[in-house]
N, C-alpha and C positions, 0 to 999 in steps of 0.2 A: 549608401550611410543615411541614418536617421537624422531628423532635427531636432535641434532642443525644442522645450516648450515656452513660446512667447507670452508675453500678455496679451497680445491682440488674439493668439489662439484661444488663451484662457476666455477671453470677451466672448469669443465666437461660442465657445463650449456653453458658457454661462447661458448666452441667449437662446439656445438650441434645447436646453433642459429645463425641466421644473426646479423652481427655486428649493434650495436645500440639498440638490443632488451632489454637488460637489463639496469637498472639505480638505483640511489638511490630514496629513498622515500622523496617526495617532502613534505614542511613544510605544516601542516594543511590536507595533502591529507586522512590519516587516523583518522581523528579526529571525534569523534561521533557528530553528528550535535547538540546535546543538550549539549554539554561542558562538559561531565563529563567523559571521557575516552579518551585515545589516543591510536591509535593501532600501532602493531609491524610489522616489515618487514625487513628480511633480506636482500631482494632484491627486486626489482619491476621489472616484465617483462611485456615488451609491444608486445605482439604477433601480427602479420600481418594475419596470417591464423590459420585454423583450425589444419592444421598439427603442426604448430610451438607449439600450446597449447598442443597437444599430444605429443610431445617431451619433453615439460617441465614435463607433468603429468608422463610420463614414468620414466624419470630420479629421479623426486621427490620420485615415487613409490617404485622405486629400492633402493633408499637411506633411506628411511623412514622419509622424510622431508615433512612438512605439506604445503598445498596449502591454499591461502584464494583468491577467486575469487572477483574483484572489480568492480562495475558497476559505476554509478554515485555517490556512497557515501552517498545516501540521506536515507538510512534505518535507521530506529530510536529504533532497539532493537539490536544494535551491531552485527548483522550478518556479516559484513564488516569489524567488529573491534576486532582483535585477540589481547587482551592487557595482556596476561599472556601465560605461556608456552614457549618453544623455538620459536624465531621469525620465521615466515614463509617465503614462496616464495609467494607475491602477484602478481597476474595476472590482469593486468589491462586492459581492453576492449577497452580503448579509441582509437586504431587504426583499431579494427575491427567493423566499423561503415556502411558498404556496404549495400544497397537496391539491391539484387540480382537479383529479378525478380519480376515481378507485373502482374498479371493475372485478368485483369479485369472482363471479361466475367465469371470467375470462382470465382470471389470475394475473391481473396487469394493474399498474396504476401510473398516473402521470404526476411529475413533481417537478418543480423548478430548481434550478441547479443550486440553488443557496440552502436548500433543505438540509439540516444537520443529519448525519445519518442515524443518529439514535431515533429521531423524530419520524424518518421514514420507515424503521423497523416498528413503532410504535402504531403508526397509522395502517401498516399492514395487519399488525396483531389486532387492531380494533374491529377488523372484519373476518377475524379468524384465519389470517393468512400470514406466510413468514416471507420476510425478505432478508435472504442468509448471510448476506454480506456482512461480517463480523471483524471489526477492527479494533485496537487497543485505544484508537483517538476515536472511536465513534460517538462520543459524546460533544464532540467540536469539529470535526471534519465535515465537510459537506459534500454531497452527492455529486456537485459537477467536478469536483478535484478528483474523486474517487473515479470518476468515468474518465477524466482526461489523463490520470495516471494508470488506468487500467488495474485498479487497486486489488490485491489478493487477499489476505487475511486467513481466518482461521478454518473456513469450510470449503476452501476450494476444493480439497479431494472429493467431495460430494456434489458440490453445485456451481463449481468453476468460478474464473475470474469475473470481474466485474463485466466485462465483455459479454459475458455469457448470461448475464443478468440484465441485458438491456435488450429491447425490441425496438425501439426508435427513438430518435433525436431531435430536437430544434436546436438549430448552430447559426449563429452570426458569423456571416463569412469576412474577409479581412476588407472588403469595399463596404460593407455595412448593409449587403444583401442578407435576406434570410432564406436559410433552407427550412422548410416545414416537413419535418420527417417524423412527425410524432405517431407513426402508426402502430398499432396492437397486433401485427400480423406475425405469426411464426415462419410463414413462408412467402417470400417476395423476391423474384429472379428477376427484377427489373433492371439489369444492367451493374455497374460496378458497385461495392459495397461501401457507399460513402460513410454508413455509420461506423463500421469498424475502422475505418480509415481514421476518423476523427478520436475515437476512444483510443486512448494511449498517445494521443499526439500533443499532450500536455500543452495546448491552447496554441499550439504553434501552426495549425492549419486552420482553426476556427474556435470560436467561442461558444461551448455549449450553454444555452439558457435554460433547457429542459430536458426531460426525458421521460420515456416510458420504460417500466421498468417490470420484470417478471416476478411474479409471487410463486408462492407453493404451498401447498397443505401444511398445516403446522403437526409436527410429531405428536402423538398423544402420549408416548412414553420416551423418557430420555433418562440415561445413566451414564456414568462416567468412571473409570479406573484408572490408577497409575500401576504400571507394572515395572519390576527392576528387571534389566536387561544386561548383559556381560558387556557389550559393547555395539557399536551402531550395527555391525553385521547381524547380530541378534535381533536389532528393533526392526531391520528391514526384512529378515526372515518371519519375524513377528506380525508385520504388516501383511505380508503375502498369506498367511495363515488366518490372520483375522478377516481378510476379503474373502476368503474361502469359506471360513465359517459364518462370517456375519453379512457379507454381501455389501450391499448398497446403504445399509444402514448405519454404516461408519460416517460420522458426521465430519470428525477431525481425528488426526493422527500426528501427535506432537510430540518430539525428541526434546529431552532436556539433559544438559550436563551436570554433573556434580558442581563444576565451577559456577554454575548460573546460582544452583541451590546455596552453595556456600556463600554467595553474594547477598542472597535474601537473610542469611542467618547472621551475615556482619553487619548488614545495614537496614533490616526490615524484620526485627525480631518477632514481631507481632504476627506476621503471615505465619498461619500456622500450616506447618508441613507435615507429611503423613507418616514419615519414617524417622526413628530416634537418630539414626546416622544418615547423612545423605549419601545415597547411591551414587557411583561413577557415571552411570546412565540409566535413565527411566523414560517411559512412554506414557503419554496421557492418552489416552482413546476415549471418545465420545460416541453414544450412540443415539440416534434419534429414530423411534419405531412406531407403527400404528398397528391398530387391531388389537389382536390379543396376545402380540408376543411381548415377552417379559426381557427387558434389557439386562436386568441384574442376572438371570439365568443364563442370558446368553454369553454374558462377561465372564460368569463363573465357568462355564463350558470352556471358553476361549482360555482362561486361565488353565485349567485342568489339562488342556490338550498342550498348551504352549510349554507346562513345567514337565509334562511327560516327555517332550521333546527337546528338554534342557534349553529351554530358549529364554524362560523366565525363573528368576530365584525367588520371587516374593512379589506382593501385589495388595491393593485394597480396592474395593469395589464400592462406589457409593451405595447408600441404602436410602437416600432421601435427595430431594432437591437441594437443600441445606448442604449435605455432604457434595454434592456435585459440583456445587457453586464454591465450596472450599477448595476443590481439587483445581478448578478453574483459576482460583484466585493466586494459587501457586505459579502457575505458568504466566497469567497476565501481569505480573509484579516482577517477572525476571527483566523486563525492559526499566523497569523503575529501577531495581538493583543495579542495574548496568550503568543509568545515570548515575548514581549516588557514588560508584565507584570512578567513573569516569573513564570513557574509552580512549586509547591512542588513537584507533581507527576502526569503524565498523564497517560492515560488508554484509550487503545483500546479495546473494548469490544462488545459483541453482545448479544442481549437478546431476548427471542421469542417475537413478537409485543405484544400479549395480555398481558404481564406481565410488560411491560416498565411503563404504567402510576403509579404501585405500587413500581417498583424498584427505579425509580428516587427519590422520596421524601424520601423513606427510607433511600437511600443512603446518600442523604443530612444530615438527621437528624444523622446518625451515625458518618459520619465525622464531622459535626460542634460539636459534643459531645468531639471530639479529640483535637479541637483547634478552634482558631477564623480564617477560612477560608472562602472562596467562590468558588462556583462549577460552573464552565461553562460547561453544558451538551448540546450538539450539534452533528450534524452528519447525516448519511445517513438512515433516518426511514425508508425509502421504504423498507431496506432490514436488518433492525434491529441492525445496526451497530452504536452506540454510543462512541463518543471521551467524556469521563467523566473526566475531568479535573480538579485539585484542586489546588488553587491559594491562596495566602495570604491575610488577610484583608487589604483593602486600606490603603496605608501609611505604610504598612509593607514591608519586603523583605524575599523572601524565603528562604533566610538562616538561618532567624530565627526560621524556622520549620526542620531544618534538624534533628532534635532528634525524630520527629514522621513521616518522610518519608516513613519509612518502614511500621509503623503501618497504615499510610494512603493507601498504596498501597494493603496491606493485606486485609485492611476493604472493599475496592472496589472488589477485586479479590474473596474474601470469599463469598460475597454477590452476585456477578456474578455467581459464581459456585453454590450456593443455589438457584439461579433461572433458574438454567438449561441452563447457557448461557456459552461463551466461554470468556476467558482472553485473546485472541488474534484474533479479527475480521478479520484484513487485513493487519497488518504489520510483521506477522510472530512470530518465537520464537526467533531467534536470539541467543546471548548469554545471554541476559539480563533476559529471561522468561524460562530457562532451570530449575530452581526450581519449577517456578509456573508449567511447564509441567509436572513435578514428582508428584507435590502435587494434581493437580486436574484432571490428564488424566485418563482415564480407563486404568487399569494396564493390561488388555490383549493387547489393541492397542499399549501400550508402549513397552511390549516385541516382538510385532510384528515389531515395528519400529526398534528395537535393532537387530533383526534377519536380517531384511534386509539391516541395514547398516553392519553389519558384512558381507553378502553375498557379496555385491558390492564394498565395502571399507573395506578389512579385516585388513589392516594396520593402518586405520581411518588418512589416509592422507587429506582428503577432508573436508576442512573448519572445522578443528579439534575444538571441544568444541560448535559450533554451533549445536542447536537444541536438542542434545543428549550429555551428559557430557562425556568429553574424559576421557577414561579408559587408 
């Protein structure tokens, strides 16, 4: 059981840290982005260095006081929102934003955990390199949070999750000791893989303070296309054809449903859509190539093959970067349209690719049996990650469905589990999905996770209640 923060503890914390490190919680700072919960903080610390983070962790460990790391606050599963139990010390990384070093010839850079993702991308671009992690929240999310949740995003098909983009970490452990693991090596078989244990642990095993990130050559030619398909099976068949035709040049392969496009028409009419009538299903394909290859020609050849195979019925191919960005604007505004409508329940799931065509209609039928709802299914089809979100019928409010919200979530997650999928594809577990983890996870894995937590954080001070239930 964790202890509350006392005046004596705060005095000791202030005495150990530079003046101005501690402050009160700001309005809205710890609010859940979906507006359902507000986080607690006894005090907010703004350290400027890893040593200061270590000092905070050491004092909290000694006093049995909880710690919640805070990045950009964009997480959707309450990983940064401690809304019950003793109010913790929140460590905000807003001051630890430095790019410590860039090594273009090694395709690597070292950044602090508070660096905003967009700034990391810009630092890579400044040396003609690419850091490919791309998220809707990249203007405000921070790289420490991306690593802590093993964020996915738009380019996983080609470059992998955040875990695949990290070479080394610097981490403050629960007792305040520091693991200096900022190596730039591609090969290092010296025992247990502590780096990949920390990535995705959501601040429950250690506090990431800096990372060595992988960079890539920038594609010299890029283009995008939106192709109309009849159904999700057609989208999957198109993906296979695209991979056979274009190979590793595919950076992203996004499926969009007509429901999501209708939401844009309804709430964001200024977003320019490529078709006069919104198709039921369409796919956004993005290519990034180097050398003499012409991405427009490759996309045209793909369309011709797909049309001959009756996989696509219509399509548009970008002729310049402005058009490419217009296509991406459609995809990137779908979550905004979702927020404008207001979901009853949102789900970040992954399904084996071959089973997606059966999963989607079965889920729709089961959900519509619960109430008068609309389902916007969209997402990163190339890696099997679907955002399977449930909305009220047109003209109704999501509050009208509060009585079935739990049943809706259980319906989607039960079906996902039955299809050998995951109820958390890229957002993590946080506090929102702790019960889901207990319900659906392999019991041996869950027991191993609890043993690791006990070994690395025996007092349970690190992000208490996230991922694993606080005991």
